C-alpha positions, 0 to 999 in steps of 0.5 A: 739519359733522356729529357723531354719537355716543353716551355712557353716562351714569351716572344713571337715564333720568329724572335724565338727562332732567331734567338735560338740560333744567336750564339751571343744569346745562347752563351748568356743563357748557358751557365758556365759557357765560356765561348760559343761560335759558328765554325760552319753554317750548321756547326757551333763550337763550344767551351763550357765549364761545368760541375756534376757532383764531385766532378768538375771539368772544362768541356770542349765540344761541337753542336751540329744542326740538321733537318732544319725547317725554319722557323719551326724545327731542327735536330741537334747532335752534340759531343763534348770532351772533358779530359779525364772527367769523361765525355758526353754525346747525344742528340735533341729534337726541337720544335716551335709552335705559335701560341698567339704572341708567344711560342710553345717550344718542345724538346726531346733530348737523349745523351750518354756520358762516359769516363768519370761522369759515368761513375757519378751515377745516372741519378746525379747526372740526370738531376744536374742535366735537369737543373742546367736545362731549367736554368737555361730556359729561365734565363732565355725566357727572361731575356726574350721577355725583356726584349719583347717588352722593349720592342712593343714599348711596354718597358718593364718596371725598374727596381720595383718602381711602377711604369710612368703613366700618361697624364689623365685625360679630362672627362668630356674633353675631346682630343683635337684632330690631327689637322686641327692640332697643327693649324694656326689659331684664328687671328694669328698670322700664318707666318708666325704659326706655319701650318705643318702637314699632319703625319699620316697615321701608321696602322697598328698592324703594319709590318716593316719592309723586309729587305731580305736575307742575304746568302752566299754559297761557293763550292765545286764538285767533280762530276763523273762525265765528260765536259759536253755530257755534263753541260748538256745534263745541267741545262736540260729539264729532264735531267735536272727535275729528278735531282731537285728535292720536291720538284713538282715541275720544271718546264722550258717555256722559252729557249732561255727560261724555265718555270718551276714548282717546288712542293716541300713538305713535312709530315702532313704539311706541304707548301707549293713554291713557284719560280722562274730560272733564266739562263744568261751569259752562256759560253758553251760549254764552259760557263753560264749564269742562272738568274732566278726569282722565287717566292716572296720576291726572292732573287739571286744568281748563280755563276757556273763554270765547267772545267774538263779533267780527263773524262770527268768535269769539275763544276764550280759555282758561286751563288748570291741571293736575297731571300724574302718572305717566309723562307728568309725568316731563319736568318742567313746562317740557317738559310745557307745551312739548308741551301747546302743540304739541298745542294748536297742532295742535288749533286748526289742525285745528279752524279748517280744519274750521270753514272747510270747514263754512262753505264747504259752507254757502256752496255749499249756499246757492248751489245753493238760489238757482240752483234757486229761479230 
């Protein structure tokens, strides 16, 4: 089964993205959805009661997000079990594009079913999936349309009644200036009609100050190298740069400070992000703090601790940050999910580099022993 389509959502791209990642919004728009909640930063657990032709069942499943690029796209894999009714599994790609104050959402989904569901027939399953998708988007568009109208002050009509309109303005009557509207009339004592400072007009296009999206990541990794070798690699630009995804440069500008340029891209689109990393509170070789500042005023700190375990080293980290600007648009869960993916890629590359270095040292020792005969 395959579903491909697009919908014009009546809300800006950021509001659409946030709603697509809000379990409460999604639950209210999915017919028969009993529960939908985050179990991990990139995984949702769902319980859904559905009927497809003669088969009705209560499905329990998971939805896992990947390839997340807020607020423009992500991939979704899903799997559900309905007991004797059968199972369903598949994947979907979702992309969002700005269309003025609206969002063009495109989707492409692929799925397969088994058990009694497969016996119903593909035509009936396809028809049921199409109706479920149509009902979801109808409810989703309605919910976002109402939310957008309320946010802009354009309250929709209630039970068919028209909006309450402002009183008509008299022809030829000039609107009083702000300062004159609060100034005492002539001949009146100022004590009776105090002068009230006029409010400064707020530009129509003024944007609210974004305090930043808070994120927190805590974890550990067992690395295949002794304590000192691991510490040296973790604090050396030449070792770190090849392991950081899309790292264009990482330079030591002071004994305790690095500057970095990241250039992540998707297809033909690429952006360059500059930042600084400062090493603080170093307790060689057991712990240190990395304080960093990035695009849009994003700031944070990571506390790193190293523990020797034989010929290996256990690295524990606790990262706290506040992400601002474009990067913070996806919300805490999305930013944390993306950060976990980046950390996983970093440690995989870093471990491979440590193993390669250890193998090189072993080969060098073997050659020395042969030459020493």
